[in-house]
N, C-alpha and C positions, 0 to 999 in steps of 0.2 A: 504494500500500500504506500502510495506517495504522500509525503508530508508537504504542507504548504511552506513556502520560504519564510514567512513570518513566524512560524512555530519552531524553526531550527535556530538554536543558539550556538554561536561560535566563539571560541577564545583564541586569541592570537598572541604570540610571543614576538616582541620586537627588540632588537639590540639598541643600545644607546645611540650608536652611530647612525642607524637607520632612522631613529626618531629625530635626530638632528637634521638629517637630510630631508626628511618629509616636512619638517617645519619651515624650510626655506620657501619663500613665495615664488610664484610664477607670474609673469606679466599677463594680464587678461586671463580669461578662462578659468578652469579648475585649478585649485591649489594641488600640491603634491599629495597632501592628506586626502583630498577629495578623489583624486585619481586612484590612490591606493584603495580607498573605500569602495570605489567603483569596481576594481578588480575583485575585492572580497565579495561584493554582491554577485558578480558573475560566477565566482567559485561556489557561492552558496546555492545559486540556481543549478549548478552542476550536481551538487550534493542532493538536491531535491529530486532530481530525475534519475538518480543512480541507486545502487544498492546501499545498505545500511552503513558500510564502511567507506562510503563514496568520496572521502576527502582525498583519495589518491587519484581521482578522476580529473583530467585536465580539461580545459575548455579552449575553443578556437577564438583567437582575437586577431583582428586585422588592424595594423597600425593606422591606416588612413581612417578607419571607422572610429577607433578610439580617439584619434585626433579631432574628428568632427564632434564627438560627444563631449570632449574635454576642452574644445576650442584651442588646441595645440597644433603646431606643425608636426607632420609625420616624423621628421627627424628628432624632434623633442620627445615624442612618444617612444621611439626606438631607443634613444639614449636613457630615458627614464626606466624602461623595462630592463635594459642591460645593467643599469646601476642596481635595480632591485635584485637581479640575478646575482650580481657580484657580492651583494650584501647578504645573500642566502635567504631572501624573502620570497622569491619565486623560482620555479623551474621553468625554463624557456626552451622550447624545442621548435625549430623551423618546420613548417608544414607547407604543402603545396599551395594552400589558400591563405596562409598567414603564419601565425605562431600558435603552438599549443602552450598554454600557460597553466601552471598549477601553483597556487599559493601555498607556501610552506609554513611550518611552525603554527599550524592551525589545528584546533581540536573541536570536535562537535561535543556539545554538552547539553544536559537537560536543565541545568540551572540558569 
């Protein structure tokens, strides 16, 4: 049985360096925090349509589509995703249609 996104609670562990990075502002558009939260939302939606341990499921993301959603240039999106990968916050795998992303250090919880 599938659960609705609003009923699933997630806990995320972030390093101090990543918190510092996400706290820096971006001109116009989404902040880095908002962009990271957007990725968490996409990950959460992947959990909702997958099996109970679905946090290992990646989702497809296209830099140009993320750029439109965040009001960022595609190169800024790619740089942001690469930084998150280098900080151990996401797993990024190239795909034919974009990138497969899996948010790391995330736990599903009932609380």
